[in-house]
C-alpha positions in Angstrom: 56.4 43.0 115.4 60.0 44.0 115.0 61.0 47.2 113.6 62.4 45.7 110.4 59.5 43.5 109.5 57.3 44.5 106.4 54.0 42.9 106.4 52.6 42.0 103.1 49.5 44.0 102.1 46.8 42.1 100.6 45.7 44.9 98.3 49.1 44.8 96.5 47.8 42.6 93.5 44.9 44.8 93.1 47.2 47.9 92.8 49.3 46.0 90.2 46.2 44.9 88.4 44.9 48.5 88.1 48.3 49.8 86.9 48.0 47.2 84.0 45.0 48.9 82.6 44.5 52.3 84.3 46.3 55.5 83.6 46.3 56.7 87.2 46.0 54.7 90.4 45.4 56.5 93.5 46.2 54.7 96.8 44.7 56.6 99.5 44.4 56.2 103.4 45.4 57.8 106.7 49.1 58.7 107.4 51.2 56.0 108.8 49.0 53.1 107.3 51.8 52.0 104.9 51.1 53.6 101.6 54.7 54.8 101.0 56.0 51.2 101.8 53.4 49.6 99.5 54.4 52.0 96.7 58.0 51.1 97.2 57.1 47.4 96.7 55.3 48.3 93.5 58.1 50.4 92.3 60.6 47.7 93.0 59.0 45.7 90.3 58.8 48.3 87.8 61.2 50.8 86.1 60.0 54.0 87.9 60.6 57.2 89.8 59.2 58.2 93.3 58.8 61.7 94.6 57.2 62.7 97.9 55.4 66.1 98.4 56.6 66.2 102.1 60.1 67.0 100.6 60.5 70.7 100.4 62.0 70.8 97.1 59.6 68.6 95.5 56.8 70.6 97.1 58.0 73.8 95.7 58.6 72.2 92.2 55.0 70.9 92.2 53.5 74.2 93.1 55.5 76.3 90.8 55.4 74.2 87.7 52.8 71.4 88.1 53.0 70.4 84.3 56.8 69.9 84.3 56.5 68.1 87.6 54.1 65.4 86.4 56.1 64.9 83.2 59.4 64.5 84.8 59.5 60.7 84.0 57.5 60.4 80.7 58.5 56.9 79.8 58.5 55.4 83.3 56.0 55.0 86.3 55.9 58.2 88.3 55.0 57.6 92.1 53.8 60.8 93.7 53.5 60.5 97.5 51.0 62.7 99.5 49.1 64.4 96.6 46.7 66.2 98.8 49.6 68.6 99.8 49.4 70.0 96.3 45.9 69.3 95.0 46.3 71.4 91.9 48.4 68.6 90.6 45.3 67.0 89.8 44.6 69.2 86.8 48.2 68.5 85.5 47.7 64.9 85.8 44.4 65.0 84.1 45.9 66.8 81.2 49.0 64.4 81.0 47.0 61.4 80.8 44.6 62.9 78.3 47.7 63.7 76.1 49.2 60.2 76.6 46.6 57.4 77.4 49.0 54.6 78.2 48.0 52.6 81.4 50.2 52.5 84.4 51.6 56.1 84.1 51.0 57.4 87.7 50.7 55.7 91.0 49.7 58.7 93.4 49.1 58.4 97.1 47.2 60.7 99.5 46.4 60.9 103.2 43.1 62.3 102.5 40.3 60.9 100.3 41.2 62.6 97.0 37.7 62.3 95.7 36.5 64.7 98.4 39.1 67.4 98.1 37.5 70.9 97.5 40.6 72.4 96.1 39.9 71.2 92.7 36.8 70.7 90.7 38.6 68.6 87.9 37.4 65.2 87.6 39.6 62.1 87.0 36.5 59.9 86.1 37.5 57.3 83.8 41.1 58.0 84.0 41.8 56.9 87.7 41.2 54.0 90.0 40.9 54.8 93.6 42.1 52.1 96.2 41.8 52.5 99.9 44.5 51.4 102.2 43.5 51.0 105.9 45.6 50.1 109.0 46.9 46.5 109.1 44.1 43.8 109.2 44.6 41.0 111.6 44.6 38.7 108.5 47.5 40.6 107.3 49.4 40.5 110.6 48.6 36.7 110.8 49.6 36.2 107.0 46.2 34.5 106.8 45.2 34.7 103.0 41.6 34.9 102.1 38.7 37.2 103.3 36.0 36.6 105.9 33.6 38.3 103.5 33.9 35.5 101.1 33.8 32.8 103.7 30.6 34.2 105.3 28.7 33.6 102.1 29.6 29.9 102.4 28.2 29.0 105.9 29.4 25.5 106.1 33.1 26.7 106.0 32.5 28.1 109.5 30.5 25.1 111.1 33.6 23.5 112.7 35.6 26.6 113.9 37.2 26.4 117.2 39.3 29.1 118.9 42.0 29.3 121.7 41.6 33.0 122.3 39.8 34.6 125.2 38.1 37.8 125.8 41.5 39.3 127.1 43.2 38.3 123.8 40.4 40.0 121.8 40.6 43.2 123.8 44.5 43.2 123.4 44.1 43.1 119.6 41.3 45.8 119.7 43.4 48.1 121.9 46.5 47.6 119.7 44.6 48.6 116.4 46.4 48.2 113.1 48.9 51.1 112.6 52.2 49.6 112.0 54.2 51.9 114.0 51.8 51.6 117.0 52.0 48.0 116.8 55.7 48.1 117.5 55.2 49.8 120.7 54.1 48.9 124.3 50.6 49.8 125.4 51.7 52.9 127.2 54.1 54.0 124.5 51.3 53.4 121.8 49.0 56.0 123.5 51.9 58.5 123.2 52.2 57.6 119.6 48.5 58.1 119.0 48.7 61.6 120.7 51.6 62.7 118.5 50.0 61.2 115.4 46.8 63.1 115.8 48.7 66.3 116.6 50.5 65.9 113.3 47.4 65.3 111.3 45.8 68.5 112.8 48.8 70.7 112.3 49.6 69.5 108.7 47.1 67.5 106.7 44.0 69.2 108.1 45.2 72.5 107.3 46.5 71.4 103.9 43.0 70.6 102.8 40.7 72.6 104.7 40.1 76.2 105.6 38.0 75.4 108.7 38.5 77.8 111.5 38.4 75.3 114.4 40.9 72.8 113.3 42.3 72.4 116.8 38.8 71.0 117.9 39.3 67.8 115.7 40.8 65.6 118.4 37.9 66.5 120.8 35.3 66.0 118.2 36.9 62.7 117.4 37.1 61.7 121.1 33.2 62.3 121.3 32.7 60.2 118.2 34.7 57.4 119.8 32.4 57.6 122.9 29.4 57.1 120.8 30.7 54.1 118.8 28.2 51.2 118.5 25.1 53.6 118.6 23.3 55.4 115.9 24.7 58.7 115.6 22.4 61.6 117.0 24.1 64.7 115.4 22.4 67.2 117.6 23.7 65.5 120.7 27.3 65.4 119.3 27.1 69.1 118.3 25.9 70.0 121.9 28.7 68.1 123.5 31.2 69.6 121.0 29.9 73.1 121.7 29.7 73.6 118.0 26.3 74.8 116.3 24.7 71.8 114.6 24.7 73.7 111.2 28.5 74.1 111.3 29.4 70.6 112.6 29.0 68.9 109.3 32.3 70.1 107.7 34.3 69.0 110.8 32.7 65.5 110.6 33.3 65.4 106.9 37.0 66.3 107.3 37.6 63.5 109.8 36.1 61.1 107.2 38.2 62.7 104.4 41.4 62.2 106.5 40.4 58.4 106.9 40.1 58.8 110.8 36.4 57.8 110.8 34.1 55.8 108.7 30.4 55.7 108.2 28.2 52.7 108.5 25.0 53.6 106.9 21.6 52.2 107.9 20.3 49.2 106.0 16.7 49.0 104.8 14.9 47.1 102.1 13.8 50.5 100.9 16.6 52.5 99.3 14.9 55.9 100.2 14.6 54.8 103.9 18.3 54.0 104.0 19.1 57.7 103.1 17.0 58.9 106.2 17.9 56.6 108.9 20.7 57.4 111.3 24.2 56.0 110.6 26.7 54.7 112.9 30.2 56.4 112.9 33.3 54.5 114.0 37.0 55.3 114.1 38.9 53.6 111.3 41.3 52.3 114.0 40.1 50.5 117.2 43.7 51.3 118.8 43.3 54.9 118.2 39.8 54.8 119.7 40.9 53.0 122.7 43.7 55.5 123.4 41.4 58.4 123.0 38.9 57.0 125.6 41.8 55.8 127.9 40.9 52.2 127.5 43.0 49.2 127.8 42.6 45.5 128.5 43.4 46.1 132.3 40.9 49.0 132.6 38.1 47.2 130.7 36.7 45.3 133.4 33.5 42.9 133.1 31.0 45.6 133.6 32.6 48.3 131.3 30.2 49.6 128.9 33.2 50.2 126.6 33.9 46.6 125.9 31.0 46.0 123.5 31.6 49.3 121.6 35.3 48.7 121.1 34.9 45.2 120.0 32.3 46.4 117.5 34.7 49.0 116.3 37.3 46.3 115.9 35.1 44.0 114.0 33.6 46.6 111.7 37.1 47.9 111.0 38.3 44.4 110.1 35.3 44.0 107.7 36.1 47.3 106.1 39.8 46.4 105.6 38.9 42.9 104.0 36.4 44.5 101.8 39.2 46.1 99.8 40.4 42.7 98.6 37.6 40.3 99.1 36.5 38.5 95.7 32.9 38.9 96.8 31.7 42.7 96.4 29.6 43.8 99.1 28.2 47.0 100.7 28.5 47.3 104.5 25.6 48.6 106.7 24.0 48.4 110.1 20.4 47.5 110.7 17.7 49.0 113.1 14.0 48.6 112.6 11.1 50.7 114.1 10.8 48.3 117.1 14.5 48.9 117.8 15.7 45.5 116.7 19.3 45.8 115.6 22.1 43.9 113.7 25.6 45.3 114.1 26.7 44.7 110.5 24.9 43.7 107.3 26.9 42.5 104.1 24.9 42.9 101.0 26.0 41.6 97.6 24.8 43.5 94.4 22.5 40.7 93.6 20.7 41.3 97.1 22.1 38.3 99.1 22.6 39.3 102.7 24.9 38.1 105.7 24.1 39.5 109.1 26.7 39.8 111.9 26.2 40.5 115.6 29.1 41.3 117.8 29.1 40.1 121.4 31.8 40.5 124.2 30.5 37.4 126.1 31.8 33.9 125.8 28.4 32.5 126.1 25.8 33.1 123.3 22.0 32.9 124.1 19.0 32.6 121.9 18.1 36.4 122.5 21.6 37.4 121.4 20.5 36.3 117.9 17.1 38.1 117.9 18.1 40.8 115.6 19.5 38.3 113.1 16.4 36.1 113.4 14.2 39.1 112.8 16.2 40.1 109.8 16.1 36.3 108.3 12.5 36.4 108.7 12.1 39.5 107.0 14.3 38.6 104.1 13.5 35.0 103.5 15.8 33.2 100.9 17.8 36.4 100.5 19.3 35.8 104.0 22.3 33.6 103.5 23.5 33.4 107.1 23.8 35.1 110.3 26.7 35.1 112.8 27.1 36.0 116.3 30.8 36.7 116.8 31.7 36.1 120.3 34.7 35.7 122.7 34.2 32.0 123.3 35.9 29.0 122.0 33.4 26.9 120.0 31.0 27.4 117.1 27.3 26.2 117.5 24.0 26.6 115.8 21.6 29.2 117.4 18.7 29.0 115.0 18.2 28.2 111.3 21.0 29.6 109.1 22.4 31.5 112.5 25.4 30.2 114.1 27.6 31.6 117.1 31.0 31.6 116.0 34.3 32.7 117.8 35.4 36.2 116.8 38.7 35.2 115.4 37.0 33.5 112.5 37.4 37.0 111.0 41.0 36.0 110.3 41.7 32.4 111.3 39.3 30.6 109.0 40.4 29.8 105.2 38.4 28.8 102.3 
């Protein structure tokens, strides 16, 4: 990817649709995922003004006179970049849109989840739409319109898929991740970029929004979470390895998610109460950042490496999370593990209860027992189970069992409806 190339983001139409009927649109995601670039594309189509709170003068203006700051472009779209730096602006925004209820007044971006900020108790409920922006999806990089999530509920669309990719190709993608700046660098330089990136977040964004005492420990906690990807999270074990008392670990874990560095995959169960008590999985939002933290690369990940499966699972779950933001089909995303230890890596559930199961395998050959979790889930759900897919690193699609197929992993981005 060249330095001058701007890759179209598939959530752009969703942002523009939201501005047509909503007073405040909040575009939120980690630093360096492209929020400012996307905002400029929106602004280019509208008569508006953009300000960033990374600019010292704008920062001081916002802090000293929040009301005047948000009213500086009363008849135009005002784009406010990095809102989390002055969270008290939320109060002024609420007052402004209560006085003037026209849609499309403000587009704000934040490198933290603005719904989770503790610095303000003011609610924008009913006034704002929050849209998450993640690192680049492979579909966006490949300019492959559509969403695997929509395709997955139409099993025949995947029945003939063939792929030319190999295990090494998938590992290259997983280790590269999706941060636009990181993708422009060689693997060695990418690791340097990731180190500098984490340092910036710890020294700036984490301090802006949190009063925690051990902020400097965040990269170490993040590395420990990366080492546990693909397994249900045992919080007492993580606390012990982090040398942080279990009761004080939660705010640090929550801060990593608020900063869009990690995301949680809750456990799925037919019983909604059971879902709340089962252990989640926690992944880094970007598989490339995870690879850098773990010192992993395609060259170091040999056939027997235990990291391969976890890293590919992080990559696949991250791709699903990205595509969830623009898919037509609304789904919730979970993992499944029953009392006997039967597991499914990802479960997509629609609001009306239909389910697709996804298993991730690093091998090019899929055997019947690789689909055992999907078979158990199918048998439990009956007609609610639409399809199951074993995503693998081989080249061909094949039926494994009733409503369950082995499909090359690049179907996530290479198959169109």
